[in-house]
N, C-alpha and C positions, 0 to 999 in steps of 0.2 A: 616679237619681245615677249610678248605674254608667255608663251611655250618655253622659252628659252630661261625666263627668270623664275617661272613658278613648276619648271618639270624637268628641264634638262640640266640646268647650270647648277652646280654646287659651291656656295658660298655662305659666310656669315653674314648676314643681314646689317646686324649693328656695327661689323668692322670690314667695310667696303674695300680696305686697302690691306687686308689681311693676306699675308704671302702665299697660302694655300689656296685662297679663292679662285675658281674659274675667272678668266678675263673675260670682258665684253669691250669691244671697239665700236664705235660708229661715228660718223661725222658730225658731232655735235660735242659741246662740252658739258659734261654733267660730273657731279662729285664722284662717282663711281667709275669714269671713264680717265685711265690713266694718262692717256696723251690727246692734244687738241688736233683733231683733223678735221677742223670745219673748213677748210681749203681742200678741195675734193680731191679723192685718189691716194689719199695717204694714209688710210687707215690700216690696209691689208699689210704694207711694209713694216709698220710697227708691231702689227699683230704677230709677223714673222719672226720680229725680233723676240717677242715674250715668248713665242713657242718654242723657238730654238733654245732659248734660256731655260724654259721649262724641262726640255727634252735632253738636252746635253749639258747643261751646267748644274741646274737644281734636279735633274733626274727625279721630279717629281710628278704627282698624279693630276696637277692641275690642268684644266683645257682652255682652249683661247676661241673665242667667237667673234668673227667680224661681220658687221651687217654693212652692206653698200647697197646704193642706188645703181639702177641701170644707167642712168645718165652720167655719173661719175666715172663708169668703168669705160668710158672713151679715153680716160687719163692714160698714158703710156705705162706711169708708174704702177698702176693695179697689175698690169702685166709682167713688168720686172719682178713684182712680188709673186705672183703667180709661178712664175720660171724658179725664183728662188726656194719656194716652199716646196716644190716637187724634186727639185736636185736634193734637197736636205731631209726628204721623206717626212714631212712634219705632220705624222699622223695625230697629233693633238691639236690641230688646227682646223677650224670649220670658218669657212666663208658663204656668207649668205648673200644672194643676188636677189633684190627686192625689183623685180622686173614689173614695173607698174606702168611700162609705154610713155610714161611722161616726164619731159625733162624740165627745166625752168621755166623756158621762154618757148618751149613747142615738144614735138614728140622726140623720143630718143631714136638714135638710128637703126636699131634692130627693132623698134616697137615691141608687139609681144612674141617675137620669134625666139621662143625659149631653147628649140631645140638646136638653135645656133649657138647660143651662151653655152649649152651642154657639150657641142661638137668642140668648141674651142678651148673650154676646160678640161675635156679629156684630152686634147691634143698637147696640152702643157702638162700632161702626167696626173691629173686630178682624179679622184673617184668622185662621181657626179650623179646627183639624184634631182629630178624634176618634180617639183610637188605644187599643189595647189595652195597657195599663201595663206588662204582664208579657210584651210581645212587644217583644225588643231590636231587631229588623229595623224593625219597624214605628216604634219610637221613632228610631230612626236616620234613617230616611226622613223623618219629620216634622221633625226639627231641621235636617236637609239642606234640606227645603223652605222651610223658615222664613228660611233664610240667604239665599235667591233672591228672597225679597219686597220690594218697594221701597215705601215711603210710608206703610207699616201696621204696626202691631207685631203680634205672632203669639200665639194663644193654643193651647195643646195640652192638651185635655181628655183626659185619661189615666184610663180605668175601671181600678181595681185591687180586689184585695180584702185586707183587713188580715190580716197574719199567714198568708199563703198558704202552702199547702204542709204547713202545721203540723196534725196530727190535733186535732181537737176546739177548735180556737182561729181557725183560719180562718172569718173573716166572723162571729165570735163577739162578742156584746156583754161588757163588763166585764173588759176587757184592757187598756184605754186606761193607759200609763205604768207597767204593771206588770212585773215581771220574770218569766222563767218560773221554776217551780220547780226547785231543783238537781237534784232525783233525774230531771227530762224534760231538763234541757239538753243533756247528751252525746248523747243519742239524735236530739236535733232538730238538732244541729250535724252529727252524720254523715249525716243527711238531706239538709241543704243540700249539703253537701260531694259527695254522690254526684251532685248535679245539674249540678255544675261540670263542662263539657265540653271545657276547654283548659287547657293549664299555660303558655300564652304569655303571655310579661311585656308588659303593655299599659302604653304610654308616651304619655303627652300630647302632643298637637302643639305646637310653640313658637309663640309669639304674633307677630304683626307688629309691629314696634317703629317705629309712627309717632305716637307720643304726644309732644306738646313737653315737652322739660323745662323745669320752672318752679321758682321758688321764692317762696314767699308770707310771707316771714318780713322783719323790719324794713322796715316800710312807712312812707314819711313823707309827709307832707302837701306839696302843691306850695308853700304860703304860710301865713304865719299868718293867724288870723281877722282878717277886714276889717271887723267892727262897731265902731260908736262909741257912746260913751257918749251917752244922749238918744234913742238909736235905740229903736224899740220893735218885737219879732217875736217869732212863737210859736215854742216850742221845736219843736213838730213841723215848722214851715216851715224853721228852722234844721238840722233832721236832714235833711231832703230836699236842700237846698243841699249839707250836708257830704257825703251820699252822692254827689251828683254830682260834687263836686270830689276825693273819694277815688277816684272810677272815674277820674279823669285821674293819679291818682298810680301806680295798678297796674290792669294790663289784665285781671287775674283776679278783680277786685271783681264780684260779681253781686247783684242784686237782686231779690227775689221780693215779690208783693204779692197780696193776696186781694180785687181789685176796690174797693179803697180809695186807689188812687193819688191820686187828686185831692184826699183829706183827708188822707193823712199826706205829700203832696207828695215821694213817691217818685217820680211822674210828672217831676219835676225830673231824676233820674238818668235815667228813660227817654228824654227828649227828649235828652241829651246823649250817651248810650251805649246807643241801642234795642237793640243785637245782646245785650247783656247784662242784659237786663230780661226777667222770668218772670212774666206774667200767669198766676196760678193760679186766679182768679175765687174764687167764695163758697164754699170748700173749705179751710177753715184746717187741719183735720188733715192732709190732703194735703199743703197747702202746707209745713208744717212737716217733715213725711217727705221731701219733694222736696229741701227744702234741706239736709237730712242727707245725702242721697245725693249732692247737689251737692259738699258739703265734704269727702267721703270721699278719702281718700289725698292730700289736700293739694292737691286740682285747683283748688278756686275759696276765695275767701272771701266767704261767703253771708251776707246780710243778709235777712231777712224780716220784711216790715211788715205790720201791721194795726191796728185797733182793739184797745188792750189787753186790752177785755172780752173778744174774740174767741178771744183766745189760750187762755183758761179752757178751751175745748170741746177743745182739742189738748193738754190737760195731760198725757194718757197717752203722747204722743208725743212730748214735752218731757223727760219723766223717764225715757224709753227712750232719748233722746239722750244724757242724762247717763250712763246705763248703757253707752253706746258709748264714752263719753268724747270726744265729739265736738266740734268747733271749729265753733260755729253762734251767730249774732247775732240775737236777735230784739227787734224795735222795736214797742212798744205806745204807739200814740198814744190821745188823747181819754180821759186818766185822769180820774176823780174826778167831783165835781157840778159842777165849774168848767167843763164841756162846756155846761153851761146847757140850752138848749132842746131838745136831742136825747132828753133823759130818760133814765130808769133803765136800761134796756135795753143802753144804748151807754155807761153810766159804769163803767168799771174801778175798782171798789173792794175788789177781793180778789187783784189781780195781786201785788202786792208779797208777800202772804202766802205765795202760791203759787210764785214763784220765789226767796223765802227759803228754801223747804223743798228747793230742788235743791240737791244737793251740788256743791260746786266751781263754783257759778253766780255770776257777777259782776253786781250790780244798779247799773246807772247812774240817777241822777235827777238830771238837769241842771236849773237854774234860769233860765239865759238862753242866748243864741244862742251866745256864746262857750264856755261849758262844755258845750254841747251838740256844737260842731264837736269838742271835746277828748275827749268821750265816746265819740264815732263812730271817731275815730282810734285810741284807747285799745283800742276793741273789736275793732277789726281786728288788732290786735297782740297779743290776749290768748289764751292758750290754755284749753279749756273753751268753756262756754255763757256768753254775755253776753246781759244784758236791758237796753234802753235805754228808760225811762219818758219819753212827752214829753206836752205838755198842748196845749190848744187855743187859750186866750186868748193875744193879745198880751202879751208882758212887758217891763219895760225892760232893758237891756245894765247888767249889774251889772259885770263885768269887763274889765279892758284887754286888749287884744291880746296884750299880753307875759305875761299871767299863765299860771303852769305848773300843770298837774294832774297828779295821780298817783291811781292806785287806791288807795283806803283812805286817802286823805287828805283831811281836812275842811277848807273854809274858814272862818275867823273873819272874818265881813264887818262886823261892828260891834262895838268894844270899847273900854273904858276902864276906869283903876283904880278907877272908882266903881260899878262894874255889880254890880247887885244880883240879877238873875235870869237864867240862861241859857235861850235860846230856841232851838229847833230846830226849823227848817222846810226844806221842799224843794219845788221847782217852784213852783207859785202861793202856796203856804203860806209861802215864804221871804219872799215881796213883800209878803205881808200882815204878816209879823213885822218887817219893815223899816218900814212904814206905822205899825206899832204903835209902834217904838221912837221914831221921830220925834213922834209925840203924847206920848208918854210923857216924853222928854227935856223938852217944854214944861213938864210938871208938875214937873220936876225927879227923874225917875226913871229911871235908866240902865240899859239892859238889853245883855247881850251876844246876839248874834244868830250862830247857825252854820249854815252850807250842808254836809251831809254828802258832797255829790256821790256818793259811792257808799255805798248803804244796806247791800250786802255785797260786801267786806268793809267793818265800819264803824269809822271814826277812833274808837276807845276812847279812846285816850290823850287827844286834845283834848277830848272831851267830859267825861272825870273831871276834867281840869286845869281847864277852865272852870267845870264845877260848883263844884269846890273853892274856885276864887276869887269865886264869887257866891253863898257860904253855903250850898251843897249844893242850891240851888234851882234845878230843871230844869223847863221845859215845853215838850214836844214837840207839834207841830201839823202835821196832815197830811190830805190830799185822798183819804182811805182808810179803810176800816173800823178799826176800833180793833183786831179779832184779827188778829195777825201782821205788823201794819203797823211805821212807824218807832218809834212809842212802846215797843211790846213789844221792839223790837231795842236800843233804848236803857236799857230797864230791864234786860234782860238783861246787857249791857255793863256796869252799873253795880251787880249784885247783890251783889257780893263787897265793894262800898264802903260803909263806914258813914256814917251821915249826910249820905246824898244822897237827896233826894225828888224823884220825877217825877210831873208833873202832865201827863195825856194830854188832849188835845184830838183828836178823831177824828170821822167821820162815825158815829153809833151808831144809825141806823135806816134803813128803805129810802127812798131818796130819792125826789124829784118832779123835772119839767120846771119851768124856768124861767128868769130871767137868773142868768149867773154870780155877779153880787155879791149879788142876793138869797139864792142857795143857799148861797154861803160862809156868810153871817149866819145863814140858817135852821138851817143844821147845825152850827153853833158853832166853827167855823174862820176866821172873819173877823178883821181887826184889832180890831174891837170886843171879839171875844170874847179875843183874846189879852190885851188890856188889861185887861179884868175878870179873867182868869186871874193876871195879874202882881200885881195889887193885893190880890187874894186870898190869894195865895201868901205875899206880904209881912205881911199881916196875921196869916195862921196860922203 
């Protein structure tokens, strides 16, 4: 770190977040570190995002340095990032492996076998140097050589000894994260000071100021939605179309995908803006980390797309993104049993629970193409993390092009003064609720139907006022497991209100493959089950 900060890196010391500064990433949270990667193994992926942005979007001179422990390099996400950086020839990226032999609770698996680290990095397509991590001149030379290399990222494998120079502590186990005893501290500090061979005031070099100045606030869509009543389109496709449209509204909108672009329809963005599409392949943890890196310092508006089910494996990266207070947008398609024949491994039934637990995360669950386009536009302009949940089946257009949408504002899509029950549904289940409302109206029973639009924040006021207007009777219906979903969100919203009863319809067991309509019926969230629940609620 001494060599990096006082010799190799170029930056403005008084402006740690300046756009032209070299970037530094390590698994700690410090003022000059852009992302929180204290949950180990995530730093290199974020560094890849910064380096990709520097090389391909900013086309600037700044470089990215990522310091990792040998223990954390057991994490698979490190090797996902190594593959990504090599594939995209990120020659502005340097990864430093601090090989000190010791993990937290014992020795690291490779101990001091630095040649194995070298062979692995070279096999991943990295330019690699082995150095003594305590040799200042050797480190200066390695970082200088790295700057000369083109079309390859560089790995510096640095052999070090934990607690070097401290008697009885150097290379010893059971000192991880422990302070020196007070009675030993003074002597150790004097020992370290005695080794300092200069009193020269070291000043970092200034950066090359060649990054474009950009603003990513107040993005406006080029035109209103063009969908018409009677059209049928899947919200996943509407999302892809909206991203492509947003790409024309601002040159810093970038889209990442995990080899699902022909299913999430992010390929529509790629077709119109190929230079701003990042294929991350089947490595969702790294995709989220790269997106976090792309979004740092306000350099891009990043949207990362995959099946919502696959984002669950990146939950750690997502929660660390929230700790970093990042502005990142995640799009999860193929939610729920309504995806049909693809089967349970592809069905996201836990994703709402996951994202609801993330602090300051906005959750959009659009129910038609018009609301989907608004969700994409609003996410681009919203601070913090956003999640957009999209569905596979084609569904009818509900809203007109002139409809206005706001975060935290629900839509009452069916209502009358005679409504007996309030039914709340999102995505596919909103359409089931509307079908149920049509059927019940033929039987002389009127129900109110609400589209929450955002599950977090939830429009509590509209839900409570509608519940009171319908005798305190509320039914929630969702293509999600009961735990942590819409029903529980609504229950929490009305928990302080007396005389409101919430009846929850949700998927309650592990699903199976089948036709979407059959599965909605089998797992109790179809129009038929809504009708039964309404009648049961009125009888009781």
